[in-house]
N, C-alpha and C positions, 0 to 999 in steps of 0.2 A: 504494500500500500504506500509506503514511503516514497518509492520510486515514482509512483504516479504523481504525487504532489511535487516532487523534485522536478520532474519534467515540465509540469504545468508552470512552475515557478520560473524555470529557465526560458520557457517559450516567450515570456513577456519581454525579454531583452531585445530581440529583433523588432518587436512592436514599438518599443521605446525608441530604438534607433530610427525607425521609420518616422515616428512623430517628431523627433528632435533633429533629424537629418544626420547623415553619417559624419560630416565634417565637424571636428571638435566634439565628438560624441562624449568623451570622458569628461571634458570641461562642462558640457551641458548637463551630464548626469549629476555632476557635483553641484551645479546650480540647481538642478531639480530637487535637491535636498530642501531648499527653502519652500518649494511648492508643497512638499509632502510633510513638512515638520509641523508639530504642534506649536503654534506661535507663543503660547504661554510658557511652555516647558523648554523650547529651543532644541527639541530632539524629535525624531520620528517615532511615534508610538503606534501601537496597533490601530487605535481609533483614528489617528491622524492619517495613517496610511490608507485605511479603509475609506475614510471620508473624502480624501483628495485623490484617490487612485484614478478616478474618472478624468482628471485633468491630463493624465498621460495616456488615456485610452485603456486603462487597466481594470475597468469596472467589472470585467468578466472573471477576474481571479477570485477563487474561493477564499473563505477565511483561512483555510488550511494553507493555501498558497501564500497568503500574506504573512501568516505566522512563520512559515518556512523561511520566507525572505528575512524577517526580523531575526529569527534564530541563527540563520546563516551568517549574518553580519555582526551580531551582538557579541563583541569580543570581551567586554567587561561584565557581561551577565546581568545588566540592569534592566533587561527587557525592552530596551529602546535603542535606536541608532542615533549616535551623535554624528556630526558632519564627517569627521574623520572615518568612523566606522562605515558610513554609507559610501564614501568615496572609495575606500579600500575594497568594499564589497563589489562595487562597480568595476574597479580595476581587475579584481580577481576573476570576475565573470567575463570581462571583455575579450580574452582570447577565444572563448567559445563563440562569442558573437562575431569576432573578426573571421574566425574559421568558417562560420556559416556564411558570412557575406562573401568570402572568397569562393566558396563552393557555388553559391548562387550566381556569382559573376561568371565563373567558368561554365556553368550550365547554360547561362544566357548566351555566352559567346559560341558555345557548341551549336546552339539552336540557330544563331545567326549564320554560321558557316554552312549548316545543312541547307539553309534556304538559298544560298548563293548559287 
């Protein structure tokens, strides 16, 4: 069951990349912290993530997916993500995203050549 939630959680990164644009993705993801954080607490909590996820097109993620995301990045165990934890999480996940982008690019190029 955990793998199902893990894959759903990872699937949102390409969606975020699409919403934010590929260029400067990591910088934008770090900036995305302010969109997702609880303004009073200055960190991303489960509630702030859930309430603001639609801003990044992530409204389809389940509560389990959101909790997986928090748990994955929460290094100090406080149940929330500070900006550093959020950015580190995005950096850690970005190779998967870049790999997928590379694969999609190669696939698109192959289709182009087949049509020539």
